[in-house]
Each structure stands twice: as structure tokens, then as C-alpha cells.
C-alpha positions in Angstrom: 160.3 45.3 21.0 158.1 48.3 21.4 159.5 50.8 23.9 157.5 51.6 27.0 157.2 55.3 28.0 158.3 56.2 31.5 155.6 56.4 34.1 154.2 59.9 34.8 152.6 61.5 37.8 150.3 64.5 37.9 149.9 67.1 40.7 147.3 69.9 40.8 147.7 73.2 42.7 145.5 76.2 43.8 147.5 79.4 43.9 147.5 83.2 44.4 149.3 86.0 42.7 149.4 89.7 43.8 147.3 91.8 43.5 144.6 89.1 44.0 144.5 86.7 41.0 143.6 83.1 41.8 145.2 80.3 39.7 144.8 76.6 39.0 147.8 74.6 37.9 148.5 71.0 36.9 152.0 69.6 36.4 152.4 66.2 34.8 155.9 64.7 34.3 157.7 61.4 34.0 160.7 60.1 36.0 163.0 61.8 33.4 161.7 65.2 34.5 159.9 66.0 31.2 156.1 66.4 30.7 153.3 69.0 30.3 151.5 71.6 32.2 148.2 73.5 32.1 147.3 76.6 34.0 144.2 78.9 34.3 144.1 82.4 35.8 140.7 82.0 37.3 140.4 85.8 37.8 141.2 86.9 34.2 140.0 83.7 32.4 143.4 83.4 30.6 144.6 79.8 30.0 148.0 78.4 29.3 149.5 75.0 28.5 152.8 73.7 27.3 155.9 71.6 28.0 157.9 70.9 31.2 161.6 70.3 31.4 163.8 69.8 34.5 167.0 71.8 34.4 170.3 70.7 35.9 169.9 73.4 38.7 166.6 71.6 39.8 164.3 74.3 38.5 161.4 73.4 36.2 161.3 75.2 32.8 157.8 75.7 31.5 157.4 76.6 27.8 154.0 78.0 26.8 152.9 76.5 23.5 149.1 77.3 23.6 147.2 80.1 25.2 144.2 82.5 24.7 146.7 85.2 25.6 148.7 85.4 22.3 151.5 87.5 23.9 152.4 84.5 26.2 153.0 81.9 23.5 156.6 81.0 23.4 157.3 82.3 26.9 159.8 80.3 28.9 158.9 80.4 32.6 161.0 79.0 35.5 159.3 77.4 38.5 160.1 75.2 41.5 157.9 72.3 42.6 157.5 70.4 45.9 155.4 67.6 44.3 151.9 67.4 45.9 152.8 70.3 48.3 153.7 73.6 46.6 154.5 75.2 43.3 156.1 78.6 42.8 156.1 80.0 39.3 157.8 83.1 38.0 155.2 84.9 35.9 156.1 85.5 32.2 156.4 89.3 32.5 159.5 90.9 34.0 157.4 93.0 36.4 154.8 90.3 37.3 154.7 88.9 40.8 155.2 85.1 41.3 152.3 82.6 41.5 152.5 80.7 44.8 150.3 77.6 44.8 149.5 74.7 47.1 148.3 71.2 46.4 144.8 70.7 47.8 144.6 68.2 50.7 142.9 67.5 54.0 141.0 70.1 56.0 142.5 71.4 59.3 141.6 69.6 62.5 140.7 71.3 65.8 143.7 72.7 67.5 146.0 72.8 64.4 148.5 75.6 64.8 150.1 77.4 61.8 152.9 79.8 61.3 152.2 82.4 58.6 154.0 85.1 56.7 152.4 88.0 54.8 152.6 88.4 51.0 152.2 92.2 51.0 150.7 94.5 48.4 152.3 97.8 47.5 150.5 99.7 50.3 152.0 97.5 53.0 153.3 99.7 55.9 156.0 98.1 58.2 155.0 100.4 61.1 151.4 99.3 61.2 150.8 96.2 59.1 151.4 92.6 60.0 154.5 90.8 58.6 154.0 87.4 60.2 152.1 85.5 62.9 150.4 82.4 64.2 146.9 80.9 63.7 145.2 78.2 65.7 142.0 76.4 64.6 139.0 75.5 66.7 136.0 73.5 65.5 135.9 71.0 62.7 135.9 71.0 58.9 132.2 71.9 58.6 132.6 75.0 60.8 135.7 76.4 62.4 137.6 79.6 63.3 141.2 80.9 63.5 142.7 82.5 66.6 145.3 84.8 65.1 148.4 86.5 66.6 150.0 89.2 64.4 153.5 90.6 64.6 155.3 93.6 63.0 158.5 92.9 61.1 161.3 92.4 63.7 158.8 92.1 66.5 158.9 89.4 69.2 155.4 90.0 70.8 152.0 90.2 69.1 150.8 93.7 68.3 147.3 92.5 67.4 145.1 89.5 68.1 141.8 88.5 66.5 139.4 85.6 66.1 138.1 85.0 62.6 135.0 82.8 62.5 132.6 81.3 60.0 134.9 79.2 57.9 134.0 75.9 56.2 136.3 73.5 54.4 135.9 71.0 51.5 138.7 69.0 50.0 141.4 71.3 51.4 139.7 74.5 50.2 138.7 76.8 53.0 136.1 79.5 52.4 133.8 81.9 54.2 130.4 83.4 53.6 132.0 86.8 54.4 133.3 88.2 51.0 136.0 90.1 52.9 137.6 86.9 54.1 140.3 85.2 52.0 140.1 81.8 50.2 142.6 79.3 51.5 144.2 76.2 50.1 145.7 73.5 52.4 148.1 70.9 51.2 148.3 67.2 52.3 151.6 68.1 54.1 150.2 71.1 55.9 151.2 74.1 53.8 148.5 76.8 53.7 148.1 79.5 51.1 145.5 82.3 51.3 144.5 84.8 48.6 143.4 88.1 50.1 142.6 89.9 46.8 144.1 93.3 46.5 145.4 93.0 50.1 148.0 90.5 49.0 148.0 87.0 50.5 149.4 84.7 53.3 151.7 81.7 53.2 151.4 79.3 56.2 152.8 76.0 57.4 151.9 73.7 60.2 153.7 74.8 63.3 156.2 72.2 64.7 155.1 70.6 68.0 158.2 72.1 69.7 161.0 74.6 68.8 163.2 73.2 66.1 166.4 75.2 66.9 169.0 76.0 64.3 171.5 73.1 64.6 169.9 70.8 62.0 168.7 73.6 59.6 172.2 75.1 59.4 174.2 72.0 59.1 176.7 72.2 56.3 175.7 71.0 52.8 171.9 71.8 52.5 170.9 73.0 49.1 167.8 75.1 48.4 166.2 76.5 45.2 163.4 79.1 44.8 162.7 82.7 44.2 163.2 86.2 45.6 160.4 88.7 44.9 161.3 92.4 45.4 159.4 95.7 45.0 161.8 98.5 44.5 162.6 101.8 42.8 162.8 103.2 40.2 159.1 103.9 39.6 157.5 102.3 36.6 157.1 105.0 34.0 153.6 103.7 33.0 152.0 103.3 36.5 154.1 105.5 38.7 154.4 102.6 41.1 157.6 100.8 42.3 158.6 98.1 39.9 158.4 94.4 40.8 161.2 91.9 40.2 161.2 88.1 40.6 164.6 86.5 40.6 165.4 82.8 40.6 167.6 82.1 43.6 169.8 79.4 45.1 170.7 79.1 48.8 172.9 76.8 50.8 174.4 76.2 54.2 178.2 76.3 54.6 178.6 75.4 58.2 179.2 79.0 59.3 175.8 79.5 61.1 174.3 81.4 58.1 172.2 80.7 55.0 174.0 82.1 52.0 171.8 83.0 49.0 172.3 84.4 45.6 171.0 84.5 42.0 172.3 83.4 38.6 174.4 85.2 36.0 173.3 82.6 33.4 170.2 80.8 34.7 169.7 78.4 31.8 173.2 77.1 32.0 173.2 77.0 35.9 175.9 79.6 36.3 175.6 81.1 39.8 176.5 84.5 41.0 179.7 84.1 43.0 179.2 84.7 46.7 180.5 86.5 48.6 180.9 89.6 46.6 178.5 88.9 43.8 175.8 91.2 42.5 173.0 89.3 44.2 174.6 87.9 47.3 173.0 87.9 50.7 173.3 86.1 54.0 170.5 85.2 56.4 170.9 84.7 60.2 168.4 83.0 62.5 168.6 85.1 65.6 165.7 83.8 67.8 162.8 81.4 67.5 159.7 83.6 68.2 157.4 80.6 67.9 158.2 77.0 67.0 159.4 77.1 63.4 159.2 80.9 63.1 162.4 82.8 63.4 163.4 86.5 63.8 166.5 87.0 61.8 168.8 89.4 60.0 169.2 89.9 56.2 172.6 91.2 55.1 172.5 92.2 51.4 175.5 93.5 49.4 173.4 96.4 48.2 170.5 96.9 50.6 172.5 96.7 53.8 171.2 94.9 57.0 167.5 94.6 57.8 165.3 92.6 60.1 164.0 89.4 58.6 161.3 86.9 59.5 161.7 83.3 58.4 159.1 80.5 58.6 160.7 77.0 58.5 159.5 73.5 58.7 160.2 70.1 57.3 157.9 68.8 54.6 158.3 65.2 53.7 161.8 65.3 55.2 162.9 68.5 53.3 163.0 72.0 54.7 160.8 74.7 53.2 161.9 78.3 54.1 159.7 81.3 53.5 161.1 84.7 54.6 159.9 88.3 54.6 162.0 91.5 54.8 162.5 94.6 52.7 164.8 95.7 50.0 166.2 99.3 49.8 163.6 100.8 52.2 160.8 99.5 54.5 158.2 100.4 51.9 159.8 97.9 49.4 159.0 94.4 50.6 161.2 91.4 49.8 159.9 87.8 49.8 162.2 84.8 49.9 160.8 81.3 49.3 163.1 78.3 48.8 162.7 74.5 49.0 165.4 72.1 50.0 166.5 69.8 47.1 
């Protein structure tokens, strides 16, 4: 009898990568977790395709087999996917920032409220630039605006408010006639991703209808996978700028009121850094809920010490997605934390 191949599903994503590159991705895989991918950097025109494998640690491993960028062929790239919601890809170069992408979905309706967190560029200043905030829509898909509240890192009240107008939406892609305004992608489940060019970007999620508290999020036994992206010294000898580092990360709740996170000493074989005490260990506390689903918190890192931390949290298809923003060794060295519950 002729064997029947396992059924496959395909998901497409629109993404952003600092300092302003726009990406299109398609992931196709079967129930066994294997498949193919294709990707285009719409800013540079570079194209990539290859094979997908699912590792025992729940990460996807993308192997580039074809590209018009010859240096990328053979690259093995880890990623995390929330099917039909979000895709996070560690770029092939050590010092390349991650690609954060959203599946395209329905346009926002009037009165939709979002939490958002900044994806900063290297000129971000914690004393004057927004770290997180809220945005509420008015109008409909053909013409609407965002009422925006912006907060400084560690702040509990808005330091700036604005009303951005003139947006239109088609098939989950939001655009403006103003070239200074970002391009947004909205997922069917309400994740929002904006590319702000050289200014960085924004990740948003639909705001819960009421405060969600910490009891359920921090119950023992939750497992998360994702990435930490850090900008830190020493300076890159070629550019004179702080070097960027993207690190695959796990996180879990142990029933102690914290989220414990760390990296891998052997990623391919799923060997985790031992926490507490490991080289990459950190804990995250949720100190207060500034807005429904948006928490002021504290990051305690074995090397970088203790810093204010903002975390945006909501359930997507029954699983928590957590996106956090703090800084590494100094306030001028941003740290982004994005994990998805497994």
C-alpha cells in the first residue's frame, strides 16, 4: 500500500527587524514538525528558503538551503512559532537583531485597546523615550486613529499622550499616507507588530477586558520558549556601536511568585543553563498591573543586577505570550524578552 504523507499546514507572517527591515515569512510543516520555509527581506530584496525541523526543546530549526545571499546558505537558524499568531526568528548573524513577525488577520474595530512595548534602536534614551504604553482605536477599518498613552521604563503614569490619525487597514495590514508613520500588522488573535524604520518598532497585544492579576500566570509548571535580545558592550570594532546579541531562552514558573529564565549551554541537544547560579540566569517579578495585562516588574540578573522591567502579558488561544523590556548592564543597553507558553 502506498504511504500517505502527513497533512501539512502553512502560515504566513509580516515582520520587522531593527533598524527598519520589513520581512515576509511562510512556514509550512506537517504534524511531525518537519517542513519548509521561505522568507523575503522586503527592504534589501534578499530571499531565503529551506527546511524546518522541530527540536525537542520546542524551538524550530530553520536550515537555509537556497538564497540570493550566498553567505547565508547552510545557516541554521532557531525560531519560535505561535501558529497563525507570531513568529520570532534569530537572524543568521551573531550580531543581528531578531525578526519579530505577525500573522495577518482582521482589522481593528472601534474601541479596541492594545498594550504595547517598544522595540528600541541604539539611540533609545530611558530618561526621555517611551518604553511601553496603551493605544485605543476610534473609527473603522477604512479610516481610524490611535489614542496613545506613553510611559517611561518603570513609570506608572503616562509621560506623554497623542492622537495619531489617518490610518487605513486592509487584510490586517495598517498603513498611513504619512511616510513618518509605521506600517502595522495585526494577527487574527490580536497581536500587533509595527515597523518604525530606523526608530525601531512596537509589539502590541489586545488589552484584556479587566486586570488579569498574577495568580494564574505564576502558577507552578508553566513552560515558555523564546528569545532575549540584548545590546551591550564591548563596542563593535567595525562600527564603534554596542554589539547586539540574540539568545535562545527558556522560562518557567516554579510556584515561588517569580518567572525564572535562562539560556542553553548546548542548544541543539536541549541542555539548559542551570538556574539559579548559571551564567544566563534571571528572575522576573510582576510588581503591579499598570494597565490590564501590562505589568511593572523587576528583573534580577546574575550579572547585570536589578533593574525595572515592563512586561506585557495576555493569553493567545489559551496560552500566555509574554513580552518584556528592560536594560542590560546600563540604561543605554536595552534588553527585550519575548517568550511563548508551550
